[in-house]
TORGU-314166 format. One record per residue: x, y, z of N, C-alpha, C, O in turn; residue in three letters. Coordinates in steps of 0.05 Angstrom, whole numbers, plus 5000, padded with zeros to 4 digits. Each point is the difference from the previous one (the first is absolute). Layout:
BEGIN
XYZXYZXYZXYZALA ...
//
This chain:
BEGIN
433475827074501849934978499649724983499949785010UNK 499950304966500449754979502549805010502050095010UNK 497549684988502149865006500449794981498449824995UNK 504950234990500049794977500249665015499949945023UNK 500249924955499749725002502349935012501650194998UNK 499249615016501749855016501649834979502349945002UNK 495749994977500949784975501550084975502049934988UNK 496350265012499250194964500150164993501750125013UNK 497450034967500450234983497450175011497749924998UNK 503050335014496850225008499549905022501449845014UNK 495050314993500149975031498149824997498849934979UNK 500749965048498549815007496750064993498349834993UNK 501350435010496350094983500250044976498550164989UNK 503949654992499950164980500649634980501149964978UNK 497749855040501249734984496749904992498050105010UNK 502049674968498549964999499449825020501949965015UNK 495649894990498549865022501349714985500850034977UNK 499349635037499149824984498749974983500549864980UNK 497550265024496449935001500150134966499349854981UNK 501850445013499750094978502549894979500249984975UNK 501749975050502249804970499449764989501149904980UNK 497250025034499349674989498650094976500549964976UNK 497850185034497750204976501750084981498750044979UNK 503650015018501050114976501749784996500349994976UNK 501049855034501949804985500349964972501450084982UNK 496149745023498949904970500350224980500849914979UNK 498950355020499450184981504050044992501449964980UNK 499450155050502350064989502149744998502450044997UNK 496949785003501949754992499850004965502149994986UNK 494550045001499549974975500850314988500950004977UNK 498950175032501450254993503549974992500850054977UNK 500949875047502549964989499849814990501950004984UNK 496349705012501049804989502349865015501849884987UNK 498350145038501649895023498449815021498550115016UNK 501649554985497749965014502049915024502349914996UNK 496450145033501649915024498449825011498049964986UNK 502049925033499249725008497649975009499249815012UNK 498850474980497249975006499750045030497749985009UNK 504350075010499050145024500850245012502449985005UNK 497050175000500050225009500849995035498249925015UNK 504150134994500649945031501350285011501250174988UNK 498049805042500050295015503250025009501649815002UNK 498850475002502949975017499250055022498150135008UNK 504949695010499049885027500750295025502150115008UNK 495549934998499550225027502749995014501449815007UNK 498850534994501650085017499749835031501849875011UNK 496250164996499549805030501449754999500649895021UNK 499850024958500549654991503049974995501249794996UNK 500050485004502749944993502550085024500550235009UNK 501049514999502250005020502950144987501049974978UNK 499650145038502950154993501450025028499050055022UNK 503549914972501549885020500550275019499550234991UNK 501449745031499650205021502750264988502049924988UNK 497450395019502550144994502049905011499849885022UNK 503250164964502349945019501250225009502250005013UNK 496750154982502050355008497350135012497949914991UNK 502250235022499050295007501050305002501950085014UNK 496750034974501250344999500750165034499249935022UNK 502050234972500650105030497850105005498149984984UNK 501650155044497350205009499650194983498050044987UNK 504650115013500050284981498550014978498750204993UNK 501349484992497849984977497749864999499149914979UNK 500150065040497949845007498050114983498749854985UNK 500750525017497450104987500149994969498150054986UNK 504349865007499849994966500249704995500249974975UNK 499949815037500849684996498049845008499749965024UNK 498949944961498349715010500949794982501050004977UNK 498149825044499949744988497849775009500749815014UNK 496550224974497949925003499949824975502050034985UNK 495749725003499849914990500650154974502149994987UNK 495650155007499350184971502550154996500950044977UNK 500050015041502150224983502449904993501050114981UNK 499949755027502049634989499249904980501449984980UNK 495649915021500349894977499550124971500549914977UNK 498450305033499450284980503250104984500350094977UNK 501649865041502950144988501449764994502350024992UNK 496749775009501949744994500049914964501849864990UNK 496550215000500549974964499850184997500050175018UNK 499649894946500150214978497749994987497850025012UNK 502249944961497949944989500849884972499250064978UNK 502649765028501049864974497249695000498849915019UNK 501150014958498649834995500349715034498349915015UNK 505050044981500349815020498850135032498649875015UNK 502150394988499050175028497049875007499249835016UNK 499750354963497449895001498749765007497849965012UNK 503749884979499049734998501049845031498649835011UNK 504050264998500149925024498750095018498949845015UNK 500850434988497450115015498449954991498250075016UNK 500749824963496749864998499949725015497849935008UNK 503949944994499849765006500850025028500449785011UNK 499950515009501250015028503149915006500549875020UNK 501350184964502449924998501750265005500750174983UNK 499849815042502650275005502149985008500550035024UNK 501949894955501849885011501750235013500449965024UNK 500450224969501350185009498750335013500550224993UNK 497449675028498950255005501950205016501849905013UNK 497850414986501950145019499449885029498149875006UNK 503450185004500450055033498150265010498250015016UNK 503150214966499450315012497750004979499449824985UNK 499550445019498550194972501150185019499449975023UNK 502550314966499850195001499250284978500850054977UNK 497650075040498650284989501650215008498650115017UNK 503049984981501750345000498350224992498849954980UNK 500650295029499050165000501550274988499250214989UNK 503149695018502950294985501949794998499949765007UNK 502250434978502549905005501449895021501549804999UNK 497850365024501349895025499549825010501449865015UNK 496150104975499049615004500949804991500149775010UNK 501150334963501249844983502749895014500549785010UNK 500950414988502649995017500149855026502149915006UNK 496050075008499449975017499749585006500349835018UNK 498950194959499149644987502449934992500549765005UNK 501350374982502849904984501450065021501249795000UNK 499650325019501449975027499949785008501849834998UNK 495150175016500049675009500449774982501049795010UNK 498350214971500349754982503049935002501249785005UNK 499850454990503349984992502049805022501649824999UNK 496950375022501149875032498449765011500549905022UNK 497650034964498949765014500049724979499149795008UNK 501850244968501349824975496450004984498749804992UNK 500550445008496649874988500750114978501450204997UNK 497749694989499350074961498550164992498049975013UNK 501650204973498250264997499049994967501550044982UNK 496049905014499149904972498250374998499050095021UNK 500950034959498150214997497949874985500249854981UNK 498250205028497549884986498550204985498449894984UNK 501550405015498250134976497849994997498650095019UNK 499849784953497749945002499249805005497549985004UNK 504249804996499849674999499249964978498149854999UNK 502850254975498650014979502049884979500050034976UNK 502049805042502449794978499049854991498349895014UNK 502150014954500049764994502049814994499749794988UNK 503550355028501849804991501849965030502549975003UNK 495050035021501749895022500850185017500749955023UNK 499050384960502450135014499350075025501950025015UNK 494950054998499949965031500249805011499350055023UNK 501449674973499249795014501850005026501650195000UNK 498749665022500950095026501849785000500749945023UNK 500749874953501349834994502750034999501450014980UNK 499850005052503650095000501349865010499249845017UNK 503650174976501949795016498749915031498550125016UNK 502649644984500149835026501050175022498650025021UNK 504050134975501750215023498550115002500750155019UNK 497049924976498650365016499049875018499349774994UNK 500150345035498349875020496250084992497949935012UNK 502450184972497150164997499050134978502150064989UNK 496250024998499250174980497650245009498549985019UNK 501650174969499050305006497950034972501550114983UNK 496349865007499050114982500650365006499950085023UNK 500650094959499550315004497650094975500249974975UNK 497950145040497650134989499650344999498850135017UNK 502249974963500250265002497050144996500050244993UNK 498049635010497650074996498850295005498550144987UNK 502849895039499750235011500750204995499150205011UNK 503249814969501850204995498750064970501549954981UNK 496450145015498349984970499450324991498250034984UNK 503550245026499850274997501049994979501849854993UNK 496850404991501050234992501650205012498550165010UNK 504149914994500650195017500150264992499450185015UNK 501649884953501150254992499449934970500449784990UNK 498550514994499350144979502350094986500750215011UNK 500949724969501350284989498050004979499049814988UNK 500350485010497850054978502050084974499349974977UNK 503550155033501550094978501049774982499750014975UNK 501449825034500849804991498449724992501049814988UNK 496650245021498849764997500149765008499049824986UNK 502450095044500249865014498949955021498550185008UNK 501649595007498450015024501449875018501749874988UNK 498450095037502149885026497349855007497950125005UNK 502549534993498249885010500849635017501049804991UNK 498250245030500549805011499749684990498249934984UNK 503949885028500849804981497649814999499749844982UNK 497650215050498749785007496850074976498449824996UNK 501350414993498650074985498749784976500949934979UNK 496550005035498949794974499350214975499350235003UNK 500849664973498650104985498050235001500750245001UNK 497249684997498250225002499650125022498050145002UNK 504349855024500050195019501450174989499650245003UNK 502649674980501450304996498950114977499450235004UNK 500049684975497450104986497550175006499050164984UNK 500349805040497250155010501650285016498950225001UNK 503749725012500450275007501050234970499450245000UNK 502449604975500050154985498150204993500150245004UNK 497349564981498250054984498850265016499450204988UNK 500249785041500050325020501850234972499050154984UNK 502649825019501350234982500949964976502250084992UNK 495049684989500250024971502649904992501050064979UNK 500049795037502449914988499849665006498149885010UNK 504850014978499249664995503249924995501650144986UNK 499149635024501749924998500449844971502149954990UNK 495949985003499349814976500749774996500649924978UNK 499549925046501549685006498649865005499050045022UNK 500049714958497249865005501649674992500249904978UNK 500550005047501249724993497249905003498150135008UNK 502149614985497749775001499349985036497749965009UNK 504650075008499149915027499550375008500250035024UNK 499350224964500050145008499050055025501150115019UNK 496549804979496949995025501849975027500250175018UNK 500849644983501849835026502450055000500949905021UNK 501750254960503250045000499650285014498150155004UNK 505349845003500550385012502250054981501449854985UNK 498750425020502150104985503049915006501850034983UNK 498749835044502349935010500349694981502149944988UNK 495849925013500749774984499750014967500249804987UNK 499350455003500250044977503550064991500649924978UNK 501750235041501550074994501649755010501749934982UNK 498449975033500949835011500249774979502149885002UNK 496350034980499049834981500450104970500249854981UNK 500050415016499950154969498449834994500549774992UNK 496950375014497849884991498950144976500050255001UNK 498849624976498950074973497050125008498749915019UNK 500450324962498250125010497850104971499949894978UNK 498950325031498050074977500950084972498650004980UNK 504750085021499850144969501649734989501949915012UNK 497349984966500449824978502150024992501449795000UNK 500250524987502050094994501950205020500049995024UNK 500950114968501750195010501750015033502449985003UNK 495750045017499750005029498749865010498150045016UNK 503349654969499249735005499349835038498249865010UNK 504650274998500749935029499450235022499550234991UNK 500649725036499550145023502950174984499550244996UNK 503549664996501950125004499950244988501650165008UNK 496349914969500150284985498150205022499850245000UNK 499349595015498250205017501650135028499650225009UNK 502149615002501350045020502650214998501949944986UNK 497950325028502650245004502049915022502450034996UNK 496649845030501749955014498849805028497650015006UNK 503849865005499049825015501849995033502450035005UNK 495949945007501549935025499449745020497749955005UNK 503949925003500249705014501150095026501050225006UNK 498549505012501450035022500749715005498849804996UNK 504050265014500749714997501249985035499450135021UNK 502249664974501049925031502550175006501050005023UNK 499950104962502450135003499350314997501950164997UNK 495149935003499850314992498450014986498949784996UNK 499750524984498750084987501449994973502450015003UNK 497049974974499950084970498450094987497949884995UNK 502550274998499250304981501050084977502450025004UNK 497350034973500349984979499350384996498350115015UNK 503050024967499650234994498150084986500049884979UNK 498450275022497050134980501550144975501250215004UNK 498849714977501149974966498049984987498049855002UNK 502750344980497849914966501149744985498849844987UNK 504650195021500849754993503550115003500750244996UNK 501049575010502549974999502549884989499649784991UNK 502350285009502749844983501649965020502149904992UNK 497950135035501549965020500449735011499749965024UNK 500849864959501449765019497449804998497750054995UNK 503249795009497749775016498250115016500650095023UNK 496749924967497550165011499249895025499749755002UNK 499950415019499449825024495949945002498849845014UNK 500350334971497949904998499249754978498249835003UNK 503550214974499949714989500149765003499249814987UNK 502450225041501949825026497249815008499449765001UNK 499450465002498449855015496649914984498249865009UNK 501850284967497549884986500649664993501749914984UNK 497149995026499849724994501649915020500049754998UNK 501450325021501649845016497049795019500949795010UNK 497550244993498449845017500249845022499549765005UNK 501650505012499150015026503049925011500449935024UNK 501550074958502449875010502450185015501849945015UNK 497450344972502350205002498450115018501650095016UNK 496349974993499050225025496749904996498949834986UNK 500250345033496649974993499450324991500550205014UNK 498849804968498350304984497950115021498549875014UNK 501650404985498750105029498050284974497650055002UNK 503650034987499450164982500650134972502449964998UNK 497050134985501150034972498150284993497650065002UNK 504850054987498850284974498649874978501649854988UNK 496850155004499049954972498850254979499150215009UNK 501149764969499550104978496949965004499249775001UNK 498950425000497850114990499350144985501150225000UNK 496649744981498750174977497150105004498649845013UNK 499950414977497749994998498349704994501249824989UNK 496650155017497349774991499750074970499450234992UNK 501149524990499850114975496850044995498149885011UNK 501950324968497250155001498449844975497649975000UNK 504349954979499649854978500549694994501549885015UNK 497250014965500349745004499549934969497950104991UNK 504049724988497749884981501249774996502449954999UNK 496149934998500049615013499249804973497750014990UNK 504349814999497249844972501649705009502149985013UNK 496749874979500549714995500649864981498149874992UNK 503550104999501349914974500449714996501949905011UNK 496049904972500249714989502449974980500550184984UNK 501249585018502049914991499649704989499949815016UNK 500050164967498949694983502649795017499649765003UNK 502750355004501849825015501550175015500850224992UNK 499849675037501750045012503550164986501150175014UNK 499649774971502950034985498650314991501050205010UNK 497249824974499450234993499250195017500850234997UNK 497949715020499450275029503949974998500850204988UNK 500649685018502650015003501650194992501550145015UNK 498149894946502150184988498650225006501650195001UNK 495149905004498850355006501150045030500250235009UNK 500449555005500550115028503050134990500350254996UNK 501349615001502850064990500150244981502350104996UNK 495750004993500350184984499650185012501650194997UNK 496449845019498350205022503250075029500850195015UNK 499749544979502150125030502250184982500450225009UNK 500849724971502050124987499150194985501550074982UNK 495850085021499450304991499650165009499250214989UNK 501449765033501250235023496650175004499750235008UNK 498049584985497850115012499349955034498150115011UNK 503449745003499849995025496049965013499050175015UNK 499849634976497549975010500949955031502149945011UNK 495350114999500349945031499449655008501049855017UNK 497250124964499049675003501249874971499950154981UNK 500649725018501449864970499849635006502149884997UNK 495849985011500349735002498649854986497650024999UNK 503949784989499949804997498949715001501549825006UNK 495650114989499449825010498449744986497850024989UNK 503849765013500249764979496549924998498750045021UNK 499949864956498449844996498349935029497950095009UNK 503649734999498949845022499050155026497750025008UNK 504150065000500250185017497150264999497950005013UNK 502950154967497350154996497849895006498150115013UNK 502049634977496949814999499550015039498250145008UNK 503049745006500349955023499750215019499449975023UNK 501150314963500150205014497350125002499150105020UNK 499249854944497850104996500250244980498050104990UNK 504349975007501150254982499649934970500150174983UNK 499649665014499349854966499349765000500049875021UNK 499050024952498849705003502249794990499549824984UNK 503550265028501449684991500550024968501249804990UNK 498150404994501649924964502050184998501649964982UNK 498950265033502450184997501650125023498950135018UNK 503049844980502150235008499250255011499850164982UNK 499549945041498650225011503550245008502049935012UNK 497450354974501650175008499150215017498750154985UNK 501349955041499050155016502050164996502349925005UNK 497150344984501250264986497750295015497650064996UNK 505650095026498450215010502150235003502449955005UNK 496850304991501450195001499050225026497650015006UNK 503950135005498850285024501850135003502449975000UNK 495550255003502550285008497350225017497749975007UNK 504450254993497650135016497950214982499949964976UNK 498750225035497850114996500450164968498450034982UNK 504450065019500750134976500549844978500550074977UNK 499349715031501249744978498549894987500749884980UNK 496550135028497549894989500449884964499249794990UNK 502750494995499250034978502449674990499549804988UNK 503150315025502749824986498749675011500749784990UNK 497550265030500049655004498549914992499549805012UNK 499150234968497749904980501650014979499649824983UNK 502750415009500549874977502649804996500549864980UNK 500950165045502249755017498949794991501149874982UNK 496050045030498149824995500349884966501049794991UNK 498050404998499649964967502649954983500049904978UNK 502850215041502049864984500649705004500949824986UNK 498350205043500649685013497749804985500449775006UNK 497850274980498549914985500749914980499549784991UNK 502150464998500149974975503649814994500949964977UNK 500549975050501449854996498649735001500749814986UNK 497650195029498949645006498849964971500249764993UNK 498950374993497950004975502249824981499649784990UNK 503150435008502249874991500849694996500849884979UNK 498650005049500449795005497549765006500249785012UNK 497850344974497549834996498050025031498849815012UNK 501350494995498749945023497050174989499750164982UNK 498649745034497450105003498250065020499749825017UNK 499050404986497550055022497850124989499750064976UNK 498649975045497550095001500250265010500550065023UNK 499150124954499550264992498550115026501250155015UNK 496849794988498450055021500249945029498650115017UNK 503049724987501049915021503250255014500450055023UNK 500850054957502250175011498850315006498450154988UNK 503249865038499150195014503250274997502050045013UNK 496950084964502450194992498250295005497850024988UNK 502950185028501249895020498150015017497850054991UNK 502349905041498249995016501850125018502549995000UNK 495250175026500950085024500049745020498549815005UNK 504150325007500349775019497949975018499949785011UNK 498250394995498649995020496749884992498149945014UNK 502350044960497649914986499849575005501949845004UNK 496350134994498849775005502149824976500550084977UNK 500649675035501149844994500249834980502149924990UNK 494950015002499449854989500449705004500049844981UNK 500150105038501249715002498249744993499949775008UNK 498450424966498649704988502149894980500449774993UNK 500550415001503149994973501749825003500249865020UNK 501150134964502549755003502150065013501749835007UNK 498450444997502450085024499250005022501449875016UNK 496150274993498350035022500749675015501349955020UNK 497449854962500449815007502549825005499949825017UNK 502750224966502249865005501150185031501949915013UNK 496850364995501650115016498949865026501449945019UNK 495650034980498549935029501149705005500249895022UNK 500449984951501649725010503349935009501449805005UNK 498950494995502849975004500250075022501149855015UNK 498050354994500049995033498349825020501049955022UNK 497149984972498349675015501949784995499849805014UNK 502150224968501049744992502249785032500749765001UNK 499850515021501549825019497549895020500649835016UNK 496350284984498549875009499349674992500049795013UNK 499750274963499349814984500849725001498949784995UNK 504650355017502149704997499349955027500649765007UNK 498250415015499349855028497849784998499449835017UNK 499650204958497849864994500249714992499049795009UNK 503150254966500649854988502149705019500349774992UNK 500450315026500849875025498349805012500349765006UNK 497650424994498049785015498549784982499049785006UNK 501150394966499049804981502149774994499549804986UNK 502350255023502149774984501250064977500749814987UNK 499950445002501550174978503350095011500550175017UNK 500649734974502850115001500250274985499249984977UNK 501450195029500650334990502450055007500849925022UNK 501150234961502650115004500550204970498949984978UNK 503150195030500450214976503350014996501949955015UNK 498150114969503749994993500250304985498250044984UNK 503250105017500950264991503250014991501849905014UNK 498350204967503249994988500250334980498650174990UNK 503649775012500650294972502749864980501949855006UNK 497350284965502649884983500650174984499250245003UNK 502049704980500650284981498049934967499749764997UNK 499550344989498749974982500449804983498149894989UNK 504550065006501449814978499349695009499549804988UNK 500750285040500049675014497449915011499649795011UNK 498250464985497249965016498149734981498249865009UNK 502750134971498049764984501049784999498249864993UNK 504049985011500949845019500249975026501049785004UNK 498650345019499350135026496849744999499349795010UNK 499750434970497049905008500049734993498049885010UNK 503349984977499049774979500949835025498949805010UNK 503250314999501949765019498550055028499149775005UNK 500350345008498350005018497149935006498949915020UNK 500050194946497649785007499749714993498349855010UNK 503650084972499949695004501649885019500149754999UNK 502050435026500549835027497750035014499549825017UNK 499150344981496850035018497849774993498649875016UNK 501650114961497849894988501149675004498149844998UNK 504450055005501649825002499749865033499649775007UNK 500750485008499849845031497149995007499249815013UNK 498550444976497449925014498249804983497849925006UNK 503750004971498949774986496850094986499150235004UNK 499549594983498250124981497149995011498249914986UNK 501050225051498450095003500950265019498650095018UNK 503449984977501650285004499250164982498649924982UNK 502350365019499550244987501150255001499550135020UNK 502149994959502450184999498450234984498349984982UNK 502750245028499150224991502150265008501350025021UNK 498750174956502250215001498850234997498350054984UNK 503150155041499250374987503550074991501849844999UNK 498350504996501550085005498550275013498250154992UNK 503649825035499050185013501650345002499250225008UNK 503049714984501950364990501549944972500649784990UNK 499750435002502249954980501450245002499450225010UNK 503349674973501950244994501650034974500549794988UNK 500150435003501250034970501549734992499849914977UNK 502449925048500949794992499349745010501749815002UNK 495950185002498849725012497650035014498950225001UNK 500149585009497449995017499349745022500549764997UNK 498350365023499349785020498149825003498150025014UNK 502349804973497749804996499249815035501649925016UNK 495750074986498949975022498549664995498349984983UNK 502449815030499149754991497949975023500450075023UNK 497449814967498749865026499649744990499949954976UNK 499949875046499149694998498449955020500150125022UNK 497949644970497949885008500649664998500849884980UNK 498650045041499149785002499049835014501150045022UNK 497549774981497749795016503249985025502449994992UNK 496950015037501350105017499749585013497949885002UNK 505649985004499849815009499350055034501850105014UNK 495449834999500050105032501449875020499549785009UNK 502350364998500549895022503350074989501650025019UNK 499350004959502849994993500350264979501550024980UNK 496550195031501150224974501750185008500650204986UNK 500449745038502950205002502549944980501550164990UNK 498549425007501749944986499750064977501950064985UNK 495449925006499049994973501150284993501050014978UNK 499050235037500150274997503050024989500850144982UNK 500649705033503350035007500949804968502250054991UNK 496949845000500149874976499650224977501750094985UNK 496349965016499350224975501850275003501250104981UNK 498949995041502250175010502650004982500850174984UNK 500349595022502650024994500749914971502350004992UNK 495249904991500649924972500350314989501850124990UNK 495349955018499850274979501750215005500450154981UNK 501349945045501450135013502749924980500550154981UNK 501149605024501849954977499950024981502249964988UNK 495150104993500050014969499850235001500750074977UNK 498750175039499450224993503450135006500850184986UNK 501149695037502350094989501649834977501150134982UNK 499049685018500549944970499350144979501450004980UNK 496350145021499050204968500950205006498950174987UNK 503149955030501550225004498550175017500850215009UNK 496449684994498250305025501750025029502049875003UNK 497150295016500550055020498349825020497749964993UNK 503149915034498449855011497050165016498049875008UNK 502350444994498250125000500350264992502350104999UNK 495250054992500050294993498350105019501450165013UNK 496749834995500150215026498949805020498650165013UNK 501249604999499149855017502349995021499249915021UNK 502450144979502050045018502049695000499549824985UNK 502450195034501149654999498649905027498049864996UNK 502650205028499649835023500349795008502450005005UNK 497049825000501049745011499549764973501349804993UNK 496450314997499949744976501149984967499849834983UNK 501350405020501150114976504049945004501749954983UNK 498750095044503049985002501149774984501350104982UNK 498749675018500849894982501050154962502250084994UNK 496449914997500050184974501650265001501850064985UNK 496850115040502150205000503549985004501750144990UNK 498449635030502049924999501149934982502549995004UNK 496749934972501949944971499750314978501850074985UNK 496050045019499850194986502450305000500850164983UNK 499949795050501550345010503049834989500449764998UNK 501450464995502649945014500949895022498750095018UNK 503149744990501349995019501750215019500349985024UNK 500850214959501150185012497650195015500250085023UNK 498449954968497450205009499249845028500350125021UNK 498949644977500349875024501050085024499150085022UNK 503049884969502750045021500150315003500850065022UNK 498650164959499350205008498450005023501050065021UNK 496249884978497450075002500349935038499250135019UNK 502349594979500249835030502550265008499650075024UNK 502250064966501950265017497550215005500050135022UNK 498349924961498850235005498550015030500350175017UNK 497849554985497749945014502250015024499550185015UNK 502749684993501949975022500250195011499949995025UNK 500450264963500450245011498350105013500850115020UNK 495849894974498350145010498049765015498050095011UNK 502449634990499249865011500449755010498549815000UNK 504950235011501949825008498649735011500849784992UNK 497350245024499449775008497249824977499249765002UNK 500350344989498249924974498549845013500049765006UNK 498250515000497849965014497350054976498049865000UNK 502650334983498050124986498949844978501150044978UNK 496949775023498849854983501649774983499849954976UNK 501749955042502549814993498449654977498449815001UNK 503350304985499549674981498450164974498849874982UNK 501350395019499150174976502650174981501550175007UNK 498449744974502050164978502849895000501349944980UNK 499650045054503149864997500149825035498349995018UNK 503749944980499949845030503550145002501650064982UNK 498649985048501550145016501849724997502149985011UNK 
//
C-alpha cells in the first residue's frame, strides 16, 4: 500500500526530491515573484523524530485495531494547515496521539469510545487528516490522561444503492476517489470534489460542512446529505431518511458541521446522480476584477445555476498559468445528462451574453459548447490549466515550506452589498502585515443570489525558524479584517482549533450554551474532540 507522508500532503512516492526542488526553485520563485532565502531544506526524517512514550495503552480487546508505532503517531499528529506542515517538516510533533485506532465497523467504534470514556482518554476523529484549521490536531486539555486519533479509513464501502430515489449509503471513512470508483461501476456519482478530494473522506466532508464541485446551488455537502448516523459515548444517533422535513430541529443538520464533538460519523445516505454526459465550458476575461464581480452577480441572480462559476483575479490567473496576468478570468461551465446536450450549450450562451454585458471577452475557438464529458478535457486551455493548478496546490505548498515561502489561504462569504468593502479591507490588511515582499490574490469559489465566497491566498518570504509565529500574526490580522467587514470566519474550511477565537466572536452566546448542553447529553465526559467549537 502507498504510504502517506508523516509531515505533509500526499504520498511519500509522490513528493519532489530535494534535487528536483533545488532545480525547480529558481523558476518557481521567478514565476511567483516571491523570493525565498535561496536555500532548499529537507524535512526531518521519520527516524530522526523523538516522540514522548505513549501515556496510555488500549485494553487487550482493542489490540487488533490499535497501534502506537512511530509512523502512525507522527502521521496522525497534524492536519494540513500551513502551520501543521511547517511543524512536521521541522520534526516538531508537540501533540502526538498516544494511540491510533483503526476500527473496522461500528462495534469497534463503540468499543473505543467505551474504553476512552472510562479511561479519561480524549478521542479525536481523524477523517482523511486534511483539516487546514487544526481540526484533527491532538491538542487536548491537560485534564485528559491520553488521546486517541480515530481513523475510520477501513470503513470505506458503498453499502447500498437506492436506484429509485437516487441515493447511496456510504461509510464515513471512504476517500473521495474510493467512493467515486464504487459509484462509477453503476454509472453514478456523488459529484462532490473539494480541493482535498484525493485524501479527504465523506465523514470529514459532513463533519466540516465542506464545499465541493458545484459553484452555485448545491455548493456544500449539506445539499447532498439525506441522513447521517453517528456513534456517541451514550449510544447511536441516526436521522431518518427524508428528502426534506419541517419537524423541528433536524438531527442530521446538527451533525453537519459538528466537527466530531457530537459523535463519530460512521455512515450517511447521500444523494447521487447519473454521471454527467455533456458539458460546456468557457474562460472569460475581464479588464478588472470588479467587472468580473458584476458579471458573477448577474449570473448568480439569473437562475442559470452553472456548475462552475469561479472568478480568479488577474494575478492568481497568472500564477496558476490560466492567463497572462492582464485580466481577471471567469471559469464558466454547465453540465447535464445526455438528453441535455443542447440545453447546456444554450445555457452557456446565455451566461456568455451576461458576461459580454459586463465587458467580458473570450476566445470563441476555445469555448467547448457542448462537450461530451468523456471527451478529452483540453488541458492546454485556460480552464484546464486552472483545474490542474487547483488540485496540485496542496503539493506545491509543501515545496514552498522547503523553499522558505509562507503560503496560506483565507475563505469567507459575504452578501453582495458588502463585497467590495470586504475585498478592499482584507486585501489592505493582508498587504500591510505581509509587507512589500508579500502577495495577496483572490478568487471567488462559490456564488449565491445574495452573495459570494471570496477565497484569498497570501504568499510571503518565510522567516526561517519563526514560521509559526509569522503565520499566527498574519492569521490574526486577516481574520480580524474578515469579521470586521461582515464576513464569516469560514465558508467551507470549518472551525477547528485555529478559527476558534473568531468563531467564538461570531456565534451568539445563547447558541454556545445550547450547543454545550447538547454535547453534554451525548458526550457527558467531553471526550470527543475537546477544544473544537466549544469548551465543556
